[in-house]
C-alpha positions in Angstrom: 3.7 -1.2 -11.3 4.5 2.4 -10.4 6.1 3.7 -7.3 5.8 7.3 -6.2 7.2 9.0 -3.1 5.3 11.9 -1.6 7.1 14.2 0.8 5.5 16.9 3.0 8.3 18.4 5.1 11.4 18.9 3.0 12.2 21.5 0.3 12.3 20.6 -3.4 16.1 21.1 -3.2 16.4 18.6 -0.4 14.2 16.0 -2.1 16.1 16.4 -5.4 19.4 15.9 -3.6 18.1 12.8 -1.8 16.9 11.4 -5.1 20.2 12.1 -6.8 22.3 10.6 -4.0 20.2 7.5 -3.8 20.0 7.2 -7.6 16.2 6.6 -7.3 14.4 6.1 -10.6 10.9 6.7 -9.3 9.2 10.1 -9.0 9.3 12.0 -5.7 6.7 14.8 -5.4 5.7 17.4 -2.9 2.4 16.7 -1.1 0.3 19.1 0.9 -1.7 18.9 4.1 -4.7 21.0 2.9 -8.3 19.7 3.4 -8.2 18.2 -0.1 -4.5 17.4 -0.2 -3.1 13.9 -0.6 -2.2 13.5 3.0 -5.7 14.2 4.2 -7.3 12.1 1.5 -5.2 9.0 2.3 -5.3 9.5 6.1 -1.5 9.9 6.6 -0.9 10.6 10.2 2.8 9.4 10.6 5.8 8.8 8.4 6.4 6.6 6.7 2.9 5.5 5.7 3.0 3.1 2.8 0.3 2.0 0.4 -0.1 -0.6 -2.3 -2.7 0.6 -4.8 -4.0 -1.8 -7.5 -4.4 -1.0 -11.2 -8.0 0.2 -10.5 -6.7 2.8 -8.0 -8.0 0.8 -5.0 -5.8 0.8 -1.8 -5.2 -2.9 -1.2 -2.7 -2.5 1.6 -1.6 0.2 4.1 0.9 0.3 6.9 2.2 3.0 9.2 5.9 2.5 9.6 7.8 0.2 7.2 6.5 -3.3 7.0 8.6 -5.0 4.3 7.0 -8.5 4.8 3.5 -7.1 4.7 4.3 -5.0 1.6 5.8 -8.0 -0.2 2.8 -10.2 0.7 0.4 -7.5 -0.7 2.4 -7.2 -3.9 2.5 -11.0 -4.2 -1.3 -11.1 -4.1 -1.2 -8.8 -7.1 1.2 -11.1 -8.9 4.2 -8.8 -8.4 7.5 -10.4 -7.0 
């Protein structure tokens, strides 16, 4: 399983500092809000918006706001603890 964080509003320096302070091991990338950008393609309207995407690239779960129980249930359906 892979985890990627996509940020729209912060600078690269702020993102890098946040990642370093949190000792996060997953990639954090800059997104864009252009007509073909990741935020438009995935329908992000608020932060955080979370997705679980299966190995075929299919979105199998989505939530606006953090829903840990829902995310854990979606991951369990994919066989991930």
